[in-house]
N, C-alpha and C positions, 0 to 999 in steps of 0.2 A: 211352613217355613215362610217368612215374610220376604217380599221382594226388596232388593237393595234399591234405595232412593238415588235417582241420578244426581250428579253434582249440580249445585246451584250457581248461576252466574250473577254477579251484581248487576242491578238494573239502572239504566240511565234514560234521561229524557232530553230532548232539545227544544228550546223555545227560540224560534227565529223571529226577529223583530224588524218590521219596516213596512210602510205603505207600499213601497215599490215591489215587494214580494207578492203582494195581494192584487195589484192592479195590472200585473203582467209586464212591468217595465224591466224587472230583473229576474233571471232565472236562478234559482238557489242552487249553488254548488256545495255549500257547507254540509248540508245534510248528508249528501252522498259520502263525502270525505269522512265525516264523523263517524258514520256507521261502519265503514271499513276499519278506521283506526281503532275504534273500540273493539270491534269483533276480533282483531288481532291481538288484543290484550284480554280476551275472555270476558268482555263487558257486553251485555245485551242492551242494545238501544231499543227501548220498549214503546216509546211514544214520541211524536214530533207535533209540535203545535206552531202555527204561524199567526202572529197578532200584529195589528197596525201600531203606528206610533201614537198610542193612547195609554196614558199611564194607568188608568184604572183596570184596563184589560191586561196589561203587562203584570200589574201586581197580582190580580186574581189568578191568572194562569200560573205564575211563578209560585205563588204560596201553595197552590194545589200540587204542582209537580215536585216541589222540593220535599213535600211531606210524604209523597208516595215513593220516590226513587232514591237510590243511593247517591246519585249525582245528577245534576241539571246543567247543561251547557247552553248559554245564550249567545246569539250572534246578532250584531247590529246595534246602532244607536249609542255609540260611546265616542263619536267624533266631535268636531269643533262647531257644528252648526246648531241653529235653534232647535231643529227637530230631533236632535240627538238627546233623548230623554231617558235612557236606560239607567244611567247612574242614579237619577233621582227616583226612578220607579223601584230600583233595588233597595235604595235607602227606605223608601216607604214600606216595601214588603217586610223588611226586617225592623222597622221602626227605629232606624238610626239616622243621624245627620249626615249630610253630604256636603263636602267642602273641599276646596283646594288644599292638597297635602304637601308638606315641604319635601318630602322624599320623591314624590311623583313629580313635582315641579322641577326638582333637581335633575331628574332623568331627562325631562324635556329640554331644559336649558343646555344640559351637555350635548344632547343630540343635535339641537339646532345650532349651537356654537360651532360644532364640527362642520356644519354646512355653511357657516358664515351668515346664519340668519338669526332672527330674534323670535322670542315667544311672544306672539301677539295676544291680544285679549281673546281672540277666537281659540287659539291654541291652548291658551291657559285653561279654557273649559275641559280640556282633556286630562288636567290634572285634579279634577273634582272626583273624589272617591268616597264611598260610604265609610263611615267610621268603623274601625276594626277589621277592614278588609286586608287581605294579602294581595300583593301585586303579582301580576303575570307578565313575564318579560315579553317584550316585542322587539325582535331583532330586525324587522322589516322597516318600520316606520317610527320607532321610538316610543310612541305613547303606549304605556302599559294597559293591559287588562287588569282585572282584579277578581278576587274569589272571596266569598263569605260562606262559612260553613261548607255546605256540599254544593254550592252554586258557583259556576265558572262563567265569567262575564267577558266576552271576547268581541273583537271587531267583526264586521260583516264582510269586509273584503277578503275573498277567498285566500289570497296569498298570506295575509296577516293572520287570518283565523287558523290556518294549518300551522303556521310557525308558532303561534301561541299554544296550540295543542301540544307540539313537540316539547316546549318548555315545561309542560305538565307531566311528562312521561313518567317521571320518578314518583309523582304523587298519586297516580291513579291505582286504586286497588284492583289487582288482576283476579281473573276467575278461570275456569277450565277452558281450553281452547278446542273448538271443533276441528276434526279432520273431514274434509269434503272431497267428493269425487263427482265429476259431472259426465254423464253418458248422453251423447247427442247423435241424432239421426233423422232422417226424413220420414217422420211418423206423426200421426194425429194423436192428440191427447186421448180421445175417446177409444182408441185402439187398445191402449194399455192401462187405462184409468183403474180398472178393477184389480189388475195385478199389482199396481203401485200401492193401492190401499191394502191389499192382502199382505204385501211384503212389509209395510210399516207396522201393521197389527201384529205380524209374527216376530219381528225383531224389535224387542224392547230397547229403547234409547236411541232409535233411529228416527231422523227427520228426512222427509222426502219433499222436494219442491219440484213442480212441473212447470216449464216456461216454454210457451209455444212461439217465441220470437216476437218481433216488433209488430208484425201485421196481424198476428194471432190466427192467420188462416193459412199460411204457406211458409215454406223454409223448414229449418231443422227444429225439432223439439229437443230441448234440453232438460234433463232430469238430474237433480242435484241430490246426492245421498250425503248426509252429514251425521256424524255422531262423535261423542267425546272418546270413544273407543275406536282407534284407527282401523283395527281389523274388521270391526262391525261395519264401518263405512264402506271398506273395500269389498267385503262379502255382499253387501247390498247392491253396489255398483255392478258387480259381476252378474247378480240375479237380474238387474235391470237390462243388462246387455242381452240376456236370454229373452227377456220380454220383447225387445226390439226384433231380435232374430226370428221369433216366432211370427212376427208379421212380415217377414221377408226383407227386413231392413239390416244392413251392416253399419252398426254404430261405431263411434269413436269414443274412447274414454280418456278424460283429462283428470289429472289430480288438481284439486282446487275448483274454482268456479268455471274454468274454462274460458274460450274467447266469448266476447260479447255476441248475442244472437242478432242476426239480421231480421 
């Protein structure tokens, strides 16, 4: 009798763009937000790349990622300054022209009219969109993102990035959702490592992650058990509790990923 194949999740990638991410000036928050946002919709974030503001590198990375995954999300480089080159890079990757579009410019004019301001030449740059792109609403600062095929191009500012993602909620193809339980206690990974491996091998469809905390040497160990089958995830978590207790540790169990480890 053949084994039942586990359900498959759509796969996604993120391409974070900007010199500031690579020289340490800016700490990226969008990767963390996107990973959780996708996971709650049954989509697996499979790969993240960070590239500088160099068109050739953006084009090469984007073309590879968009052919490999169901969806690619980019962040950064669609603002009003000279180093915001993402729109041109996307156009080059797809082989289409990039120019100011009337509908995008209209959105900008309406936004700035409400503020009593005008669309300057710099702001007009944010109306440059690759030919054939769909616009992504931006309720935070007006200037829309855009999408071409399976590529979603969004701002790098976290508040704007997250708002643009929410506007895409109805477009994202969902997959199966994991149920997760976290078991945490004052224990070293090495004390229960063999038991965790045996448990994951015995329970098909189970994924176990072991996280020793930020220091890596002290504090509570958190073990996450997740599966598409909720009862399987719970069964595994109960078994992990037993591994902790066998070491003289009284663990806590949390539904989900539990509190952040110290």
